[in-house]
C-alpha positions as CSV (number, residue, x, y, z in Angstrom):
1,M,0.0,0.0,0.0
2,K,2.8,2.4,0.9
3,K,4.5,1.6,-2.4
4,R,1.3,2.6,-4.3
5,I,1.0,5.9,-2.4
6,V,4.7,6.7,-3.1
7,I,4.3,5.9,-6.8
8,G,1.1,7.9,-6.9
9,F,2.9,11.0,-5.4
10,A,5.8,10.5,-7.8
11,L,3.4,10.4,-10.8
12,L,1.6,13.5,-9.4
13,A,4.9,15.3,-9.1
14,L,5.9,14.5,-12.6
15,C,2.5,15.6,-14.0
16,A,2.7,18.9,-12.1
17,Q,6.2,19.5,-13.4
18,A,5.1,18.8,-17.0
19,F,2.1,21.2,-16.7
20,G,4.3,23.8,-14.9
21,Q,6.6,24.2,-17.9
22,Q,5.6,27.0,-20.3
23,I,4.6,25.9,-23.8
24,T,6.1,28.1,-26.4
25,R,3.5,29.3,-28.8
26,V,4.6,30.6,-32.2
27,A,2.7,33.0,-34.5
28,V,3.3,34.2,-38.0
29,I,2.6,37.5,-39.6
30,D,2.5,38.4,-43.3
31,L,4.2,41.8,-43.1
32,Q,3.8,42.4,-46.8
33,K,0.0,42.3,-46.3
34,V,0.4,44.8,-43.4
35,Y,2.6,47.1,-45.6
36,T,0.1,46.9,-48.4
37,T,-2.7,47.8,-46.1
38,Y,-0.8,50.7,-44.8
39,Y,0.8,51.6,-48.1
40,K,1.5,55.3,-47.4
41,D,2.7,54.8,-43.8
42,S,5.0,51.9,-44.7
43,Q,7.1,53.7,-47.4
44,A,10.3,53.5,-45.5
45,V,9.9,49.8,-44.7
46,R,9.0,49.0,-48.3
47,A,12.1,50.9,-49.5
48,L,14.3,48.8,-47.1
49,E,12.6,45.6,-48.3
50,E,13.3,46.6,-51.9
51,E,16.9,47.3,-51.0
52,K,17.2,43.9,-49.3
53,A,15.8,42.2,-52.5
54,R,18.4,44.1,-54.6
55,V,21.2,43.0,-52.3
56,N,19.9,39.4,-52.4
57,E,19.9,39.5,-56.2
58,E,23.4,40.8,-56.4
59,I,24.6,38.1,-53.9
60,K,22.9,35.5,-56.1
61,R,24.6,36.9,-59.2
62,L,28.0,36.9,-57.6
63,S,27.5,33.4,-56.3
64,E,26.6,32.2,-59.8
65,E,29.7,33.8,-61.2
66,I,31.8,31.9,-58.7
67,K,30.0,28.6,-59.5
68,E,30.5,29.2,-63.2
69,L,34.3,29.8,-62.7
70,Q,34.5,26.6,-60.6
71,K,32.8,24.6,-63.4
72,R,35.2,26.1,-66.0
73,R,38.2,25.2,-63.7
74,L,37.0,21.6,-63.4
75,E,36.7,21.4,-67.2
76,L,40.2,22.7,-67.6
77,L,41.7,20.6,-64.9
78,P,42.7,17.6,-67.0
79,T,44.2,19.7,-69.8
80,A,45.4,23.0,-68.3
81,D,48.9,23.8,-67.1
82,A,49.8,24.8,-63.6
83,A,49.9,28.5,-64.5
84,T,46.4,28.5,-65.9
85,L,45.0,26.6,-62.9
86,K,46.8,29.0,-60.6
87,A,45.3,32.0,-62.4
88,F,41.8,30.4,-62.0
89,D,42.4,29.7,-58.4
90,E,43.5,33.3,-57.8
91,E,40.4,34.7,-59.6
92,L,38.2,32.3,-57.6
93,Y,39.8,33.5,-54.4
94,R,39.4,37.2,-55.3
95,K,35.7,36.7,-56.3
96,A,35.0,34.7,-53.2
97,Q,36.7,37.2,-51.0
98,F,34.8,40.0,-52.7
99,L,31.5,38.2,-52.2
100,S,32.3,37.6,-48.5
101,D,33.2,41.3,-48.0
102,F,30.2,42.4,-50.0
103,V,27.8,40.3,-47.8
104,K,29.4,41.7,-44.6
105,I,29.3,45.3,-45.7
106,K,25.7,45.1,-47.1
107,Q,24.5,43.2,-44.1
108,A,26.0,45.9,-41.7
109,D,24.5,48.6,-43.9
110,L,21.0,47.0,-43.9
111,D,21.2,46.3,-40.2
112,A,22.1,50.0,-39.5
113,K,19.2,51.2,-41.7
114,A,16.8,48.8,-40.1
115,E,18.0,49.9,-36.6
116,S,17.6,53.6,-37.5
117,M,14.2,52.9,-38.9
118,T,13.0,51.1,-35.8
119,K,14.0,54.0,-33.7
120,G,12.9,56.8,-35.9
121,D,9.9,55.7,-38.0
122,A,6.6,56.1,-36.2
123,F,4.8,53.4,-38.3
124,V,7.5,50.8,-37.5
125,Q,7.3,51.6,-33.8
126,M,3.5,51.4,-33.9
127,L,3.6,48.1,-35.8
128,Y,6.1,46.6,-33.3
129,R,4.1,47.7,-30.3
130,T,0.9,46.3,-31.8
131,V,2.6,42.9,-32.6
132,Q,4.0,42.8,-29.1
133,S,0.6,43.7,-27.5
134,I,-1.3,41.1,-29.5
135,S,1.4,38.5,-28.9
136,E,1.4,39.0,-25.2
137,A,-2.4,39.1,-24.9
138,E,-2.8,35.8,-26.8
139,G,0.2,34.1,-25.2
140,F,2.6,33.9,-28.1
141,S,6.3,33.7,-27.3
142,L,7.6,34.1,-30.8
143,V,6.4,35.9,-34.0
144,I,8.0,35.1,-37.3
145,S,7.4,36.4,-40.8
146,S,5.4,34.1,-43.0
147,R,7.4,35.2,-46.0
148,D,10.6,33.6,-47.3
149,A,13.2,33.6,-44.6
150,S,16.1,33.5,-47.0
151,D,16.4,37.2,-47.2
152,V,19.3,39.2,-45.7
153,G,17.3,40.3,-42.7
154,S,15.8,38.3,-39.9
155,S,12.5,36.6,-40.1
156,V,11.9,36.9,-36.3
157,I,9.6,39.8,-35.8
158,W,9.1,39.7,-32.0
159,F,9.9,37.3,-29.2
160,S,9.1,37.0,-25.6
161,P,12.2,37.6,-23.4
162,M,10.9,34.5,-21.4
163,I,12.1,32.2,-24.2
164,D,15.6,33.8,-24.5
165,I,18.1,31.5,-23.0
166,T,21.2,33.5,-23.8
167,D,22.0,34.4,-20.2
168,K,21.5,30.8,-19.0
169,V,23.9,29.6,-21.8
170,I,26.5,32.3,-20.8
171,Q,26.2,31.3,-17.2
172,A,26.6,27.6,-18.0
173,L,29.6,28.4,-20.1
174,L,31.1,30.5,-17.4
175,G,30.6,27.7,-14.9
176,A,32.0,25.0,-17.2
């Protein structure tokens, strides 16, 4: 009998622990639809989105150039001399380095513009506060964009600080 009571309390404790943990709820938002609805107010945001798209196209174009050079190098590999291969390697390296630098510079530029816009644009501030308010009221911990997440910017729109484990990870690493 004592064994059953102990097992019952153990199961009750496990169930309480399971229900006590917060369940992360995720929401999505179609920002393009919001921007279209508030077309006049979202001019700055749409301009930034267009710039992101142009940067992505340029990154794609530069990547394709590198891939094409790599293909040509592979085709020449059996027949080319060392000097030709070295020239191809140097050009590949220069183009890859340029692409890497381009991505870093453009990402920093876009991040700075986005940061400036979030602090200075009234529509962006209103949109963020509205997303935050609705998310907190409905119990969402994370809001992501429902559009393609492969753009230069982030697809995370808002998140609850309760799901941020950064400080816990830092503390664990410091303790390790």
